[in-house]
LOLOKOL-189951 format. One line per 3 residues: number of its first residue (from 1); their letters; for each residue x, y, z of C-alpha. Coordinates in pm, 1 decimal. Each point is the difference from the previous one (the first is absolute). Layout:
N
NUM = a = X:Y:Z ~ ... $
//
This chain:
231
1 = mtn = 1281.9:1153.8:-521.6 ~ 40.6:333.2:177.9 ~ -254.9:282.0:-19.1 $
4 = kri = -285.5:-243.0:49.7 ~ -269.8:139.7:225.7 ~ -96.2:-199.9:307.2 $
7 = lvv = -281.0:69.1:244.6 ~ 66.6:-128.5:351.1 ~ -307.1:-45.1:222.3 $
10 = dde = 42.6:-63.1:372.7 ~ -140.7:162.9:313.1 ~ 326.0:-36.7:194.2 $
13 = eni = 223.4:301.1:-63.3 ~ 321.6:-181.8:95.6 ~ -67.5:-266.7:-262.4 $
16 = ldl = -88.5:263.7:-259.2 ~ 324.5:183.9:72.4 ~ 203.2:-321.7:-26.7 $
19 = iry = -153.7:-100.6:-333.6 ~ 12.4:353.9:-141.7 ~ 367.9:30.4:88.0 $
22 = nls = 98.8:-331.6:-159.1 ~ -206.9:49.9:-315.8 ~ 122.3:357.4:-47.2 $
25 = reg = 359.5:-113.8:41.8 ~ -57.9:-244.4:-286.3 ~ -125.5:277.8:-225.5 $
28 = fdv = -374.4:-54.0:22.8 ~ -250.7:285.9:12.4 ~ -190.7:-64.1:322.8 $
31 = lsa = -349.9:107.2:106.4 ~ -157.7:-97.8:330.3 ~ -339.6:-31.9:164.4 $
34 = tsg = -110.3:-94.5:352.6 ~ -359.5:-107.2:-64.3 ~ -200.1:-199.7:-251.8 $
37 = dea = -193.6:305.3:-115.4 ~ 318.6:198.7:-62.3 ~ 153.6:-297.2:-181.0 $
40 = lrl = -293.1:-17.7:-243.2 ~ 8.6:374.5:-61.4 ~ 373.0:2.9:-73.9 $
43 = ara = -12.8:-315.7:-211.3 ~ -272.7:145.3:-220.5 ~ 164.9:341.5:-26.6 $
46 = erp = 365.5:-99.5:-39.0 ~ -22.1:-345.4:-165.8 ~ 314.3:-143.4:164.6 $
49 = dlm = 178.3:-294.3:-159.0 ~ -25.0:-200.5:321.0 ~ -163.0:17.8:341.9 $
52 = ild = 140.5:-145.7:322.2 ~ -317.7:-56.1:199.9 ~ -58.6:-74.4:367.5 $
55 = lml = -330.2:-170.2:82.1 ~ -92.6:127.5:347.6 ~ -70.3:362.2:-91.0 $
58 = pgi = -222.5:275.1:138.6 ~ -310.8:48.7:-210.9 ~ -12.7:-239.2:-294.3 $
61 = hgm = 168.9:-335.7:65.5 ~ 301.3:-82.9:-219.0 ~ -174.5:-298.9:-161.8 $
64 = eva = -288.1:223.3:-103.7 ~ 245.6:257.0:-137.3 ~ 153.5:-271.2:-219.7 $
67 = kll = -343.2:-119.7:-117.6 ~ -109.2:350.8:-96.9 ~ 322.7:69.8:-189.8 $
70 = kkd = -19.1:-326.6:-194.4 ~ -363.2:64.4:-97.8 ~ 79.5:344.8:-144.4 $
73 = dkt = 134.4:3.5:-357.9 ~ 203.7:310.8:84.3 ~ 186.4:-162.7:288.8 $
76 = kei = -13.2:-375.8:-59.9 ~ 350.2:-1.9:-150.6 ~ 157.8:132.0:321.7 $
79 = siv = 209.7:-281.9:144.3 ~ -68.2:-77.2:366.4 ~ 240.5:-140.3:258.5 $
82 = mlt = -180.7:-68.6:327.4 ~ 212.8:62.0:310.1 ~ -174.8:-105.5:317.9 $
85 = akg = 23.5:-178.8:333.8 ~ -285.0:-230.0:-110.8 ~ 195.7:-300.5:-124.1 $
88 = gda = -244.4:-288.7:22.2 ~ -52.9:-218.7:-305.2 ~ -359.1:123.8:-35.0 $
91 = dvv = 118.5:362.7:-1.2 ~ 267.6:-69.6:-261.6 ~ -242.0:-188.9:-224.7 $
94 = tgl = -261.8:276.1:27.2 ~ 254.5:268.8:-82.5 ~ 129.9:-180.6:-306.5 $
97 = eig = -350.0:-85.1:-121.8 ~ -100.1:366.1:20.8 ~ 285.9:82.6:-233.8 $
100 = add = 306.7:73.8:212.0 ~ 325.2:-74.1:-182.8 ~ 184.1:-91.4:318.0 $
103 = yit = -64.8:-38.0:372.6 ~ 262.4:76.3:265.5 ~ -48.1:-44.2:373.5 $
106 = kpf = 132.6:223.0:277.1 ~ 259.3:20.0:142.1 ~ 183.0:36.3:-330.3 $
109 = spk = 343.3:70.6:-142.1 ~ 22.8:325.6:-200.4 ~ 245.3:-172.4:-237.4 $
112 = vli = -246.5:-282.7:-64.9 ~ -282.9:248.8:-48.9 ~ 204.5:191.7:-259.9 $
115 = arv = 84.0:-326.0:-179.9 ~ -365.8:-102.5:-9.0 ~ -105.3:344.8:-127.1 $
118 = rav = 260.3:-14.4:-276.7 ~ -112.3:-351.6:-94.9 ~ -364.3:104.9:-32.8 $
121 = lrr = 95.0:303.8:-210.0 ~ 226.0:-215.4:-216.4 ~ -280.1:-243.5:-72.3 $
124 = ked = -226.5:289.3:-88.4 ~ 249.2:136.8:-251.8 ~ 99.9:-331.0:-154.9 $
127 = tdp = -76.1:32.3:-371.5 ~ 219.6:-282.7:-128.7 ~ -156.5:-96.3:-338.3 $
130 = skn = 98.1:-363.6:58.3 ~ -247.9:-5.0:287.4 ~ -291.0:120.7:-215.8 $
133 = tvi = -78.5:-326.8:-181.6 ~ -366.8:-94.5:36.8 ~ -44.5:-340.3:169.9 $
136 = kts = -304.4:-206.1:-94.3 ~ -127.8:-333.4:130.3 ~ -337.6:-168.3:-31.5 $
139 = ili = -135.7:194.1:298.8 ~ 205.4:317.8:36.2 ~ 164.3:289.9:-181.8 $
142 = idp = 283.0:206.6:152.8 ~ 70.0:322.9:-188.6 ~ 299.5:181.5:158.3 $
145 = grh = -21.0:296.1:-238.6 ~ -356.1:73.8:112.0 ~ 57.5:-137.0:350.8 $
148 = efr = -308.3:-217.9:-43.6 ~ -71.7:-344.1:140.4 ~ -306.8:-178.9:-134.2 $
151 = lrg = -123.0:-327.6:143.0 ~ -269.2:-177.4:-202.3 ~ -70.2:331.4:-170.2 $
154 = ell = -38.9:197.2:323.5 ~ 239.9:285.3:71.3 ~ 145.0:-39.4:351.0 $
157 = elt = 151.7:285.8:197.7 ~ 345.2:-103.4:118.7 ~ 259.2:195.5:193.9 $
160 = lte = 326.0:66.8:-182.8 ~ 175.0:-268.4:205.5 ~ -274.0:-257.8:-67.8 $
163 = frl = 14.9:79.4:-371.2 ~ 378.3:-42.3:-12.6 ~ -30.5:-323.0:194.8 $
166 = iql = -254.1:-169.1:-227.0 ~ 189.7:128.0:-304.8 ~ 325.2:-151.1:127.1 $
169 = lae = -155.6:-340.0:67.9 ~ -208.4:-13.0:-318.6 ~ 297.9:82.9:-222.3 $
172 = rpg = 148.6:-340.6:86.6 ~ -284.0:-246.7:69.9 ~ 115.4:-306.3:189.1 $
175 = wvf = 319.7:170.2:115.6 ~ 46.0:7.7:377.8 ~ 103.1:337.0:142.1 $
178 = trd = 146.1:17.3:349.1 ~ -113.8:279.5:228.5 ~ 341.2:163.7:-35.1 $
181 = qiv = -28.1:-3.8:-379.2 ~ -346.1:155.7:22.0 ~ 125.3:271.8:234.9 $
184 = dai = 292.6:80.4:-230.3 ~ -223.4:13.8:-307.9 ~ -288.6:209.8:129.3 $
187 = rge = 164.5:212.6:268.3 ~ 367.9:31.3:-76.9 ~ 299.6:-161.2:162.8 $
190 = dca = 73.9:295.5:231.1 ~ -346.2:-4.6:156.6 ~ -48.1:-184.9:328.3 $
193 = vtd = -308.9:-222.4:-25.3 ~ -94.7:-298.4:212.9 ~ -127.9:-333.5:-126.9 $
196 = rsv = -331.8:84.3:161.6 ~ -35.4:303.5:-229.7 ~ 8.8:-228.0:-303.8 $
199 = dvh = -248.6:-239.6:160.4 ~ -238.5:286.2:79.5 ~ 6.6:126.7:-359.7 $
202 = iag = -62.2:-351.5:-128.9 ~ -293.6:-40.0:239.6 ~ -149.1:331.4:-110.7 $
205 = lrk = 40.6:-88.8:-366.7 ~ -160.3:-340.4:43.4 ~ -291.9:154.2:183.2 $
208 = kmg = -65.4:243.4:-284.8 ~ 16.7:-286.5:-250.0 ~ -259.5:-202.3:190.7 $
211 = ndg = -35.1:-362.1:-110.7 ~ 276.3:53.6:-257.1 ~ 250.6:97.5:268.2 $
214 = dii = 129.5:-355.9:10.0 ~ 177.2:63.4:-331.2 ~ 271.9:143.0:226.3 $
217 = etv = 139.8:-312.0:159.2 ~ 196.3:-22.1:322.7 ~ 312.1:-213.5:-19.9 $
220 = rgi = 51.6:-89.9:362.9 ~ 333.6:106.6:142.5 ~ 103.0:178.2:-322.2 $
223 = gyr = -241.1:263.7:-132.0 ~ -268.4:37.1:-265.9 ~ -72.6:-77.1:-364.0 $
226 = frs = -265.4:77.0:-260.5 ~ -171.7:-324.6:-95.2 ~ 73.9:-103.7:-355.8 $
229 = ets = -310.1:-70.3:-210.8 ~ 164.2:-318.1:-122.5 ~ 47.1:-134.4:352.9 $
//
């Protein structure tokens, strides 16, 4: 997974230097920006594979940077890992709903950051044909090959993590997945993710599904399952 291009955006030079050093040592091609405006310019010009994005930036706020990138057909495929001191639940939910693939709070471990970056890039490159089977129920269609999720005929915009999550659950309706199993399946075993991360993605997915969000059932003390139509 070397030679991937990563854009690091942070207004603190010491953090930029730390991330640049660790990414470069792992073989990544690293670009950097210290403001939201510069981040947008570089993202549009260089089309990096992934962006590590701080939120509290001079000029354009990091959340707005993410929104603008996801709305542009030329940049919407750039993966985004938010790295910020803002770690409240509301901040995490907002970041993931905008389209971030992961959300890491400061202070952070460079080793964990590298693992999370690799996990996001791995998910992006996963082209396993066995994962491309179209799933259909009475109310939804999940098409992995097209990366499309339709609910009652309406195409919903899901983040890559949300898409993998609903695909995992829907492949085995009625089967209870623990949070650890979900983490292993959608992020990779070497990626450090908390239980709260899974809960936040579930909450975001349910919100997008509206009244049909209850098809994802919580099994208290264990995890989640996709409600079987025969239940």
